[in-house]
N, C-alpha and C positions, 0 to 999 in steps of 0.2 A: 653187294647191292647192285653190280653192274649185271650180273647174271639174272637178277629180277628184273632190272630194267629192260633187258632184252628179251626175256620171257613175256613180259607185258606188251611190249612192242609187236613181238610175234603172235601174241594171243589176239591183239587187236586187229592186226592184219588178217589172220585166220577168220575172225568175226566178222570184218568188212568183206572178205571173199564170199564167205557163206552167205552174206546179206545181198550179194550181187553188186559190190562196188569194190574198186581196187584200192580206195585209200582208207585208212583206219579212220573211225570216228575222231580221234583227238587230233588229226592233221587235216581233216576234211573242212574245206571253206564253207563258210555259213551261205544262206540263199543270198544274203546281200554283196557277197563277193565271190563270185564263180571262179572255180579254178582256171588258170590260164589255158590248160590244155583244151578247153571245151569251146574257146573262143568267144564265150558270153561277155557281152560288156560289163564291166566291174560298175558296181553300183556305189557311186559317191553320195553324200548327202543330197537329198532332193530339197528343190526350192519348194518355198511355199506353194506356189503355182502349181508345180508338178504334184505335191502332195494332194492339193485341193482337187486337181483334175484326174487323178488316178480313179476314184470310185466313179465318176462321171464318165469316163472312157470304157471302163469295165462294163458299165451298164449299157453303154451304146453297143459295145461288142456283143453281148448277151442277147440285147433286143433285136439286133440285126439278124444274128444267127437264128434265133428263134422264128423271126420273119421269113427265113430263107432268102435272104437279101445279101447275096455275095459280093457286090459291089460295096454296099454300105459295110460289110464285115471287113473287107479289104482297106476301105479307107480309114479304120482305126489303127492300122499298122503304118510304121513309117517304112519306106521302100527297103531299107537295109536291116529291118528288123529280122530278129532270131527267135526261134519257137523250139523248145526242147519238150517233146512230147514223150516221155518215159524213155528218154534216151535216144529217141529219133529226132535227129537234129534237121532243121529247115531254116536255111540261113538268109532267107529274103521273103520279101512280102509274097513274091511271085511264087516261091516254092511252098510258103504256108498255104496258099491258096490252092493251087494246082495239085499239089501233093498231099495235102492233109484236109484242110478244112472243107474245101468243096466236095471232095470224095466221100469223106468220113463224117461230116456233119451236115451240109447243106443238101447234098445229093440224097444222103441217107434219111431227110426229114426228121433229123434230130432234134431234141429240145432240151435245153438246159434249165434246170431249176436251181436257183440259188438257195443253199442252205445254210450259209454262214459267210462272214468276211472278217478279217482283221488286217493289221499290218504285220509284216515280219521283216523287220528292217525297213529297207526303202522299197520294198516291194509290197503290193497290195495283193493280199490272198484272198481268193473267192472259191469257197467249196460248193461243189455242184453234186446234183444227181442228173445224168443225162440219160434220157429215154429216146431210143430209136422208133421210127414209124412202126417196126414190128414188134416194138413192147421190150426189146433187150434194154437191160439198165447197167449203168455204171456209176460209180461213185469215185470222184477226183476232185483235185483243186487245181486251179492255176495261179501262179504268183507272177502279177504283172509288174514289170519296171516301165514306168510311163514318164516321158520327157516332151516337152513342148507340146502336149496334147495329143500325142500318140503313143502306141504301145510299140516300145524299142525291144523287148526281151519278154519270154514267157518262159516259165518253168511248170511243166505239167506234170503231177504224179497221181498215182491212185491213192487212195485215202485207206 
């Protein structure tokens, strides 16, 4: 039995490595509790106020981004917010804006189209189709962790 368990764990690790992650699926944290090594804030139970605010904050974010309003986009994030965009980590509102959203969304004339929403634990997930001014399209989602009316953490992944 121990050989089988070792083989199963080894197989899971090999599968995880092949999928681009170093943690086997059976030990990987869920999106409501990020691994400690990423620096992501842990998501505890949301208050009712935070749960009610999350869809509104996510909508303010997308409306401001689609309007090309960098200041309004920045205002949706806490100063010490964190954004994990497909493994690229932006550890503050300034980094999120200066290194990611301004150059890749606002300046690119990008437009988000919401294609679905749902809760994933304490994170509000929004599915998007994103189209640049030049017509390039991407399909992905953001999982927002909202506290006190501000985005504290985002996990963004391609769908």
